[in-house]
C-alpha positions in Angstrom: -44.7 -55.8 73.1 -46.2 -52.8 75.0 -47.2 -52.9 78.7 -49.1 -50.7 81.1 -49.0 -50.9 84.9 -51.8 -49.1 86.5 -51.0 -48.7 90.2 -53.5 -47.3 92.7 -52.7 -46.6 96.3 -54.7 -48.2 99.2 -57.3 -49.8 96.9 -59.1 -52.3 99.1 -60.2 -55.6 97.7 -63.6 -55.2 99.4 -64.2 -52.0 97.5 -64.6 -53.8 94.2 -67.8 -55.4 93.1 -65.9 -58.3 91.4 -64.5 -59.2 94.8 -67.9 -58.9 96.6 -67.8 -55.1 97.3 -71.1 -53.4 98.3 -71.1 -50.7 95.5 -71.0 -51.0 91.7 -67.6 -50.7 90.1 -68.5 -51.3 86.5 -65.1 -50.6 85.0 -63.3 -53.0 87.3 -65.9 -55.5 86.1 -65.0 -54.8 82.5 -61.3 -55.2 83.4 -62.0 -58.5 85.2 -63.8 -59.8 82.0 -60.6 -59.1 80.0 -58.0 -60.3 82.6 -56.8 -63.1 84.8 -58.1 -62.0 88.3 -55.9 -63.2 91.1 -58.0 -64.0 94.2 -55.1 -64.7 96.5 -52.6 -61.9 95.8 -50.8 -60.4 98.8 -48.6 -57.5 99.8 -44.9 -57.7 100.4 -43.2 -54.7 102.2 -45.4 -51.9 103.5 -46.3 -49.1 103.3 -46.0 -46.8 100.2 -42.3 -46.6 99.2 -41.3 -50.0 100.6 -44.1 -51.5 98.4 -42.8 -49.7 95.4 -39.2 -50.9 96.0 -40.6 -54.4 96.0 -42.4 -53.8 92.7 -39.2 -52.4 91.1 -36.7 -55.0 92.4 -38.8 -58.1 92.7 -37.7 -58.9 96.2 -38.8 -58.0 99.7 -37.0 -55.1 101.5 -38.8 -54.8 104.9 -36.3 -57.3 106.4 -33.4 -54.9 106.0 -34.8 -51.4 106.1 -37.8 -49.1 106.4 -39.2 -46.5 104.1 -36.4 -45.1 101.8 -35.1 -44.6 98.3 -34.0 -47.1 95.8 -30.4 -48.2 96.7 -27.3 -47.9 94.5 -27.2 -51.7 94.3 -30.8 -52.2 93.4 -31.4 -53.9 90.1 -34.8 -52.6 88.9 -37.4 -53.6 86.4 -36.8 -50.4 84.4 -33.1 -51.1 84.4 -33.6 -54.5 82.9 -36.1 -53.1 80.3 -33.8 -50.3 79.3 -31.0 -52.8 78.5 -33.5 -54.7 76.4 -34.4 -51.6 74.4 -37.7 -50.9 76.1 -38.6 -47.2 77.0 -40.2 -46.7 80.4 -42.4 -43.7 81.2 -44.0 -42.8 84.5 -47.0 -40.5 85.0 -47.9 -40.0 88.6 -49.4 -37.7 91.2 -47.8 -39.7 94.1 -45.8 -37.0 95.7 -43.8 -39.3 97.9 -41.7 -40.0 94.8 -40.4 -36.4 95.1 -39.5 -36.3 98.8 -36.2 -37.3 100.4 -37.3 -40.9 101.1 -38.4 -41.6 97.5 -36.4 -39.3 95.3 -34.6 -42.1 93.3 -37.7 -43.9 92.1 -38.9 -41.6 89.3 -35.4 -41.3 88.0 -35.4 -45.1 87.5 -37.7 -44.4 84.5 -36.5 -43.1 81.1 -39.1 -40.2 81.3 -41.7 -39.1 83.8 -44.5 -36.6 84.4 -45.5 -35.3 87.9 -49.0 -34.1 88.6 -49.2 -31.8 91.7 -51.7 -31.4 94.5 -52.3 -34.7 96.3 -52.6 -34.8 100.1 -49.8 -32.8 101.6 -47.8 -32.2 98.4 -46.2 -28.8 99.1 -47.9 -27.3 96.1 -50.0 -24.4 97.2 -48.0 -21.9 99.4 -49.1 -22.0 103.0 -48.0 -18.6 104.2 -51.2 -17.1 105.5 -53.8 -19.9 105.7 -57.5 -19.1 106.2 -57.8 -21.0 109.4 -61.3 -19.8 110.3 -62.5 -20.9 106.8 -61.0 -24.3 107.2 -62.4 -24.7 110.7 -65.9 -23.9 109.4 -65.5 -26.4 106.5 -63.9 -29.4 107.9 -64.5 -31.8 110.8 -62.4 -30.9 113.8 -60.4 -34.2 113.5 -58.9 -33.0 110.2 -58.3 -29.4 111.1 -54.7 -28.3 111.7 -53.2 -24.9 112.4 -49.5 -25.7 113.1 -47.2 -24.7 110.2 -46.1 -27.7 108.1 -49.1 -29.9 109.1 -50.3 -32.5 106.6 -53.9 -31.6 107.0 -53.2 -27.9 106.7 -51.2 -28.3 103.5 -53.9 -30.6 102.1 -56.6 -28.0 102.8 -54.5 -25.4 101.0 -54.2 -27.8 98.0 -57.9 -28.6 98.0 -58.8 -24.9 97.8 -57.6 -25.2 94.1 -59.2 -28.6 93.4 -62.9 -28.0 92.9 -64.3 -29.7 89.7 -63.6 -33.1 88.3 -61.0 -32.0 85.7 -58.9 -30.3 88.6 -58.4 -33.5 90.5 -54.8 -34.9 90.4 -56.0 -38.5 89.6 -58.0 -37.2 86.6 -55.0 -35.2 85.4 -52.7 -38.2 85.8 -55.0 -40.3 83.6 -55.0 -37.3 81.1 -51.2 -37.6 81.0 -51.3 -41.3 80.6 -53.8 -41.3 77.8 -51.8 -38.5 76.1 -48.8 -40.9 76.1 -50.9 -43.6 74.5 -52.2 -41.2 71.8 -48.6 -40.1 71.0 -47.2 -43.6 70.9 -50.0 -45.6 69.4 -47.7 -46.6 66.5 -44.6 -47.4 68.5 -43.5 -50.7 70.1 -41.3 -51.6 73.0 -42.6 -49.3 75.7 -43.7 -49.6 79.3 -46.1 -47.1 80.8 -46.7 -46.8 84.5 -49.8 -44.8 85.4 -49.8 -44.3 89.1 -52.3 -42.5 91.2 -52.4 -41.6 94.9 -56.1 -42.3 95.2 -58.0 -43.9 96.8 -55.5 -43.2 99.6 -56.9 -40.9 102.3 -58.0 -38.1 102.4 -61.1 -39.4 100.5 -61.4 -36.2 98.5 -63.8 -36.8 95.6 -65.4 -34.5 93.0 -69.0 -33.3 93.7 -70.5 -35.6 91.1 -69.2 -38.7 92.9 -70.0 -37.4 96.4 -73.6 -36.8 95.4 -73.9 -40.5 94.8 -72.7 -41.3 98.4 -74.2 -38.5 100.5 -72.9 -37.7 103.9 -74.9 -36.4 106.9 -72.3 -34.5 109.0 -72.5 -30.7 109.2 -68.7 -30.5 108.4 -66.8 -32.4 105.8 -65.2 -35.5 107.2 -63.2 -37.6 104.7 -59.8 -38.2 106.4 -59.6 -40.9 109.1 -56.9 -41.0 111.7 -54.9 -44.2 112.2 -56.5 -45.4 115.4 -59.0 -47.7 117.0 -62.7 -47.4 116.0 -63.9 -45.6 119.1 -67.3 -46.5 120.6 -70.0 -44.1 119.6 -67.9 -42.5 116.9 -70.1 -42.1 113.7 -67.8 -43.0 110.8 -70.5 -43.4 108.1 -69.2 -40.2 106.5 -65.7 -41.6 106.2 -67.1 -44.8 104.5 -69.3 -42.8 102.2 -66.3 -40.6 101.2 -64.1 -43.6 100.5 -66.8 -45.1 98.3 -67.1 -41.9 96.4 -63.4 -41.8 95.8 -63.3 -45.5 94.6 -66.2 -44.6 92.2 -64.0 -41.9 90.7 -61.1 -44.3 90.4 -63.4 -46.8 88.7 -64.5 -44.1 86.2 -60.9 -43.2 85.4 -60.1 -46.8 84.8 -63.0 -46.8 82.3 -61.2 -44.0 80.3 -58.2 -46.3 80.0 -60.3 -49.3 78.9 -62.1 -47.1 76.4 -58.8 -46.0 74.9 -57.7 -49.7 74.6 -60.9 -50.6 73.0 -60.8 -47.7 70.5 -57.2 -48.3 69.6 -57.4 -52.1 69.3 -54.7 -52.4 71.9 -55.8 -55.6 73.6 -54.0 -57.8 71.0 -50.6 -56.2 71.5 -50.6 -54.5 74.9 -50.4 -56.0 78.3 -52.3 -54.4 81.2 -51.5 -55.0 84.9 -53.7 -53.3 87.5 -52.9 -53.5 91.2 -52.2 -51.5 94.4 -49.6 -51.3 97.2 -51.7 -52.3 100.2 -55.2 -52.2 101.6 -56.7 -50.0 104.4 -58.8 -50.7 107.5 -62.2 -49.1 107.3 -63.3 -50.0 110.8 -62.9 -53.8 110.4 -61.5 -55.5 113.5 -62.0 -52.2 115.4 -59.3 -50.3 113.4 -59.0 -47.4 111.0 -55.9 -46.9 108.8 -52.8 -49.1 108.3 -49.3 -49.8 109.7 -50.1 -49.9 113.4 -52.5 -52.9 113.7 -52.0 -56.5 112.6 -52.0 -56.9 108.9 -55.5 -58.5 108.5 -56.7 -59.4 105.0 -58.2 -56.0 104.6 -54.6 -54.7 104.4 -52.7 -57.7 103.2 -54.8 -59.2 100.4 -55.0 -56.9 97.5 -56.3 -56.7 93.9 -54.3 -57.9 90.9 -55.6 -58.1 87.3 -53.4 -59.2 84.5 -54.3 -58.9 80.8 -51.6 -60.5 78.6 -52.2 -60.7 74.8 -53.0 -64.3 73.8 -53.9 -65.5 77.3 -57.5 -66.3 78.2 -59.2 -64.4 81.0 -60.4 -66.1 84.2 -59.8 -66.3 87.9 -56.8 -67.8 89.6 -56.6 -69.1 93.2 -52.8 -69.3 93.0 -51.0 -67.6 95.9 -49.0 -64.6 94.7 -47.6 -61.3 96.0 -46.3 -58.0 94.9 -42.7 -59.1 94.2 -44.2 -61.3 91.4 -45.3 -58.3 89.4 -41.7 -57.4 88.5 -41.0 -60.9 87.3 -44.2 -60.9 85.3 -43.4 -57.6 83.6 -39.9 -58.9 82.6 -41.4 -62.1 81.2 -43.9 -60.1 79.0 -40.8 -58.6 77.3 -38.9 -61.9 77.3 -36.3 -60.4 79.6 -34.4 -62.8 81.9 -34.8 -61.7 85.5 -31.6 -61.0 87.4 -30.4 -63.4 90.1 -31.5 -61.0 92.9 -35.2 -61.4 92.0 -37.2 -63.5 94.4 -40.5 -63.0 92.5 -41.9 -65.4 90.0 -43.8 -64.6 86.8 -47.6 -65.1 86.8 -48.3 -65.8 83.2 -49.4 -69.0 81.4 -51.2 -70.5 84.4 -48.0 -70.5 86.5 -48.3 -72.3 89.8 -48.6 -70.2 92.9 -46.0 -69.8 95.5 -46.0 -72.0 98.7 -45.7 -69.0 101.0 -46.0 -65.2 100.9 -44.0 -63.3 103.5 -45.0 -59.7 104.2 -44.7 -57.0 106.8 -43.4 -53.6 107.7 -39.9 -52.9 109.1 -39.8 -53.2 112.9 -43.3 -54.9 113.1 -44.5 -58.4 112.9 -43.3 -60.9 110.4 -46.4 -62.2 108.6 -47.0 -65.1 106.3 -49.7 -67.0 104.5 -49.9 -70.2 102.5 -53.3 -69.3 101.1 -55.1 -71.5 103.7 -53.7 -69.9 106.9 -52.4 -66.6 107.9 -49.8 -66.2 110.7 -48.7 -63.0 112.4 -45.6 -63.5 114.5 -44.5 -60.7 116.8 -41.4 -60.4 119.0 -42.1 -61.1 122.7 -40.9 -57.6 123.4 -41.1 -55.1 120.5 -38.2 -52.9 121.8 -36.0 -55.4 123.6 -34.4 -57.2 120.7 -31.8 -55.2 118.7 -33.0 -53.9 115.3 -30.9 -52.2 112.6 -31.5 -50.5 109.2 -29.1 -51.6 106.4 -28.8 -49.0 103.8 -26.5 -46.7 101.7 -29.4 -44.1 101.5 -30.2 -43.1 105.1 -33.4 -41.2 104.4 -36.8 -41.5 106.1 -40.1 -40.3 104.7 -39.4 -36.6 103.9 -36.2 -36.3 106.0 -32.7 -37.6 106.4 -31.7 -39.8 109.3 -30.8 -37.7 112.3 -27.3 -37.2 113.8 -28.3 -39.3 116.7 -29.2 -42.2 114.5 -26.0 -41.9 112.4 -23.7 -41.8 115.4 -24.3 -45.5 115.9 -23.7 -46.4 112.2 -21.1 -49.0 111.3 -20.0 -50.5 108.0 -21.5 -53.9 107.4 -20.3 -56.5 104.9 -22.3 -56.9 101.7 -25.5 -59.0 101.5 -26.0 -61.3 98.6 -28.1 -58.7 96.7 -25.9 -55.6 97.2 -23.6 -56.2 94.3 -20.5 -56.5 96.5 -21.2 -53.2 98.2 -20.9 -53.0 102.0 -23.7 -51.1 103.6 -24.3 -48.9 106.7 -25.7 -50.8 109.7 -27.7 -48.1 111.6 -29.5 -48.7 114.9 -33.2 -48.5 114.5 -33.9 -46.2 117.4 -37.4 -45.9 119.0 -39.1 -42.8 117.9 -37.3 -42.6 114.5 -39.3 -41.1 111.7 -40.5 -44.3 110.1 -43.9 -46.0 110.0 -46.1 -46.5 111.9 -45.7 -43.0 113.3 -49.2 -41.7 112.7 -51.4 -42.3 115.7 -48.8 -44.1 117.7 -46.7 -47.3 117.6 -47.5 -50.9 116.8 -50.6 -52.2 118.7 -52.3 -55.6 119.2 -48.8 -57.2 119.1 -49.9 -60.7 119.8 -48.7 -63.7 117.7 -51.8 -65.3 116.2 -52.7 -68.0 113.6 -56.0 -67.9 111.5 -57.6 -70.5 109.3 -58.9 -68.6 106.4 -61.1 -71.4 105.1 -63.1 -71.7 108.3 -62.6 -68.2 109.6 -62.2 -65.8 106.6 -63.0 -62.8 108.8 -60.0 -63.7 111.0 -62.0 -63.3 114.2 -61.0 -66.5 116.1 -57.3 -67.3 116.5 -56.4 -71.0 116.0 -54.3 -72.9 118.5 -52.3 -75.5 116.6 -48.6 -75.9 117.5 -47.9 -78.2 114.6 -49.1 -75.6 112.0 -47.3 -72.8 113.8 -44.1 -74.8 113.8 -44.5 -75.4 110.0 -45.0 -71.7 109.5 -41.9 -70.9 111.6 -39.7 -73.2 109.5 -41.2 -71.8 106.2 -40.7 -68.2 107.4 -37.1 -68.9 108.3 -36.4 -70.4 104.9 -37.9 -67.4 103.2 -35.8 -65.1 105.3 -32.7 -67.1 104.4 -33.6 -66.8 100.7 -33.6 -63.0 101.2 -30.3 -63.1 103.1 -32.1 -61.6 106.2 -29.9 -60.0 108.9 -28.9 -62.6 111.5 -30.4 -60.7 114.4 -33.9 -61.1 113.0 -33.9 -64.8 113.7 -33.3 -64.0 117.4 -35.8 -61.2 117.3 -38.6 -63.6 116.2 -37.2 -66.7 118.0 -36.7 -68.6 114.8 -34.1 -71.2 114.0 -31.6 -70.4 111.2 -32.1 -73.1 108.5 -29.2 -75.5 107.9 
């Protein structure tokens, strides 16, 4: 068996024509014709690195900690494959893998290649930036002058990324296709091609931008995580995002062409998905993390081609932790006891509930018919702790102030007998949502997706809400959630 996982970042379901998107995405259509398309696939832990920990471990991690590295006790998909004699290789331009908060993920693979230049990857030296040039080129909302700023570093990187072959996503696909060329005659390998796009900034090559013209005098392709302000013209942002999705579609076409030319469909599995969606003005919001996790964020694409299995569409409820279990089943590897995901092959039945969220925010759930966002009555009143042996945030270590409150906590049922640090989750710590402010619209709501797919009118039904509370508590118990979370969300511990 051979398998490829193609992982995009922030690929919204509504961007794809096969899911009703407004613009052609012909190569995703080609993929859909070859795959089982999952119409009710949901996120797990958010955002970037928490989602990747879910994908590697097959279990949710947002109940215990925020953004951070793989832990010493984590049993990963690549660990399991290695023991079964399967070589894993990662090609990626996702620079968060190489920061403090993600530095153990790429080493979980047997080999890897890192493509430089995405977003604020510290690639181009930023010693004497041409501030006046950037101010003349970019919209004021994405101009920064302070040293170390994300947007300033991104502008420096973009000064070296001009034509299509320069773009990190294109170069990442180059590296992935080179692996396929070099190993066409080999068996027992797993290739993960992972690209940062279409994550913001929506930086696309000129040939794709030409198909989605913008009208602003200055380039605007990087939204802030905030409310959609009245009178703010965001058409340029949407056009830029559509251009970037078109580039992602074209690169997928290169992979599909290689599989066609090499006759790979009969012996190679292909899984294509993303980590989470992104708000493009829906519900009055731009971005992610801060706002409720509406379907634009929580319901995401999943395509699975498995040799010998017929293509089609599945309405079964699934979520990101199921990808790990599916990958192991492709190689006939028994999942470890820590895995909470379930394989999605051979018309497997869907799960009864998908639990999802970000550390410190709401606890969210769907059964496929309803979605339920449950917030604490007071976001800061109830105690909250991070449980970890790797006290790293996104790009930095925990501070001395955070660590002064740390205590040793007995093991959880997934920590291989290891005790962990119990660290107070202080307000203002460097964890999501960060950008743009804290959590907002923190009201517990229930939606009926069959009658209200746009999630515009909350449903008042105490019986359904009570059923969700019981199911959420049972899912928390299955993940050995910390006891204080039941109090935080006013839930009863199952007996």
